[in-house]
C-alpha positions as CSV (number, residue, x, y, z in Angstrom):
1,M,-17.2,-26.5,9.5
2,A,-17.2,-29.4,7.0
3,A,-14.9,-32.4,7.6
4,G,-11.9,-32.5,5.3
5,K,-11.1,-35.5,3.1
6,K,-8.5,-38.0,4.0
7,G,-5.2,-37.0,2.6
8,A,-6.1,-33.3,2.2
9,L,-3.3,-30.8,2.6
10,V,-3.3,-29.2,6.1
11,P,-2.8,-25.4,5.6
12,R,-0.2,-23.8,7.8
13,P,-1.9,-21.5,10.3
14,P,-0.4,-18.0,10.5
15,K,1.0,-16.8,13.8
16,K,-0.7,-13.7,15.2
17,A,2.2,-11.5,14.2
18,E,2.3,-12.8,10.6
19,Y,0.6,-11.5,7.5
20,E,-1.8,-13.5,5.5
21,I,-1.1,-14.0,1.8
22,R,-4.0,-13.9,-0.7
23,F,-4.2,-13.8,-4.5
24,G,-5.3,-10.5,-5.8
25,T,-5.9,-11.9,-9.3
26,T,-6.4,-15.3,-11.0
27,E,-3.3,-14.5,-13.1
28,A,-1.2,-14.1,-9.9
29,Q,-2.5,-17.5,-8.8
30,K,-1.3,-19.1,-12.0
31,G,2.0,-17.4,-11.9
32,W,2.5,-18.5,-8.2
33,R,1.7,-22.1,-9.2
34,D,4.2,-22.0,-12.1
35,L,7.0,-20.6,-9.9
36,V,6.4,-23.1,-7.1
37,A,6.6,-25.9,-9.8
38,T,10.0,-24.6,-11.0
39,M,11.6,-23.2,-7.8
40,R,10.0,-24.7,-4.8
41,N,12.7,-23.9,-2.2
42,S,12.9,-20.3,-3.2
43,M,9.1,-19.9,-3.1
44,A,9.0,-21.4,0.4
45,Q,11.5,-18.8,1.4
46,T,9.4,-16.1,-0.4
47,W,6.3,-17.3,1.6
48,D,8.2,-17.0,4.9
49,F,9.5,-13.5,4.0
50,L,6.1,-12.2,2.8
51,T,4.2,-13.5,5.9
52,R,6.8,-12.1,8.3
53,T,8.3,-8.9,6.8
54,P,6.6,-7.9,3.5
55,L,7.4,-4.2,4.0
56,A,11.1,-4.6,4.7
57,T,13.3,-3.0,2.1
58,T,16.0,-5.4,1.0
59,P,17.9,-6.0,-2.3
60,T,15.2,-8.4,-3.3
61,N,12.2,-6.7,-1.8
62,Y,11.4,-3.0,-2.4
63,P,8.6,-0.6,-3.4
64,L,8.3,0.0,-7.2
65,K,8.8,3.6,-8.4
66,G,7.0,6.0,-10.7
67,E,3.7,5.0,-12.3
68,L,4.1,1.5,-11.1
69,G,4.7,2.6,-7.5
70,T,1.0,2.7,-6.5
71,I,-2.1,0.7,-7.2
72,E,-5.7,1.6,-6.5
73,R,-7.9,-1.1,-5.0
74,G,-11.2,-0.7,-3.3
75,G,-11.1,3.1,-3.7
76,K,-7.8,3.3,-1.9
77,R,-4.3,3.9,-3.2
78,R,-1.7,1.5,-1.9
79,E,2.0,1.2,-2.3
80,R,3.0,-1.5,-4.8
81,W,6.1,-3.6,-3.9
82,Q,8.3,-6.0,-5.9
83,H,9.8,-9.2,-4.5
84,K,12.4,-11.2,-6.3
85,P,12.3,-14.9,-5.2
86,T,16.0,-15.2,-6.1
87,V,18.8,-12.6,-6.2
88,K,19.9,-13.5,-9.8
89,G,16.7,-14.8,-11.2
90,T,14.2,-12.9,-13.4
91,A,11.0,-13.9,-11.6
92,R,9.1,-11.0,-9.9
93,I,6.2,-10.8,-7.6
94,W,4.2,-7.5,-7.4
95,F,2.1,-7.1,-4.3
96,Y,0.5,-4.6,-2.0
97,V,-0.4,-4.8,1.7
98,D,-3.7,-4.0,3.2
99,D,-3.7,-4.1,7.0
100,R,-2.2,-7.6,7.8
101,T,-2.9,-9.1,4.4
102,V,-0.4,-9.3,1.5
103,F,-2.2,-9.3,-1.9
104,L,-0.3,-10.9,-4.7
105,E,-1.3,-8.7,-7.6
106,Q,1.1,-10.0,-10.4
107,V,3.4,-13.0,-10.3
108,H,5.9,-13.0,-13.2
109,T,7.9,-16.0,-14.1
110,S,10.3,-13.8,-15.9
111,H,11.3,-10.1,-15.8
112,P,8.2,-8.0,-16.6
113,N,8.6,-5.6,-19.5
114,E,7.3,-2.7,-17.5
115,T,10.4,-2.6,-15.3
116,K,13.1,-3.4,-17.9
């Protein structure tokens, strides 16, 4: 393992019971970065929620319905979920779970047209 640079950010190690979060697309990575820049505290809470209980149904976290309710990746169909970083905001995060990994598929800075 290569030595890190002085001043490099130390990544938070996940607990054994937690899920990992990974970007499923480069667009999701950009959307995540944009949301962190505009709502840092809410995104820190989103991180905590998605690493601990991504499959819990709540008013701000639930499976999508209809055509949007599933996604195919790696030859397998998976349930697609939506998470709202804030109760009244319009940002949305679409994700699916594979084993102990949460894949952020789409990160919308405003309400996506598909679910209006």
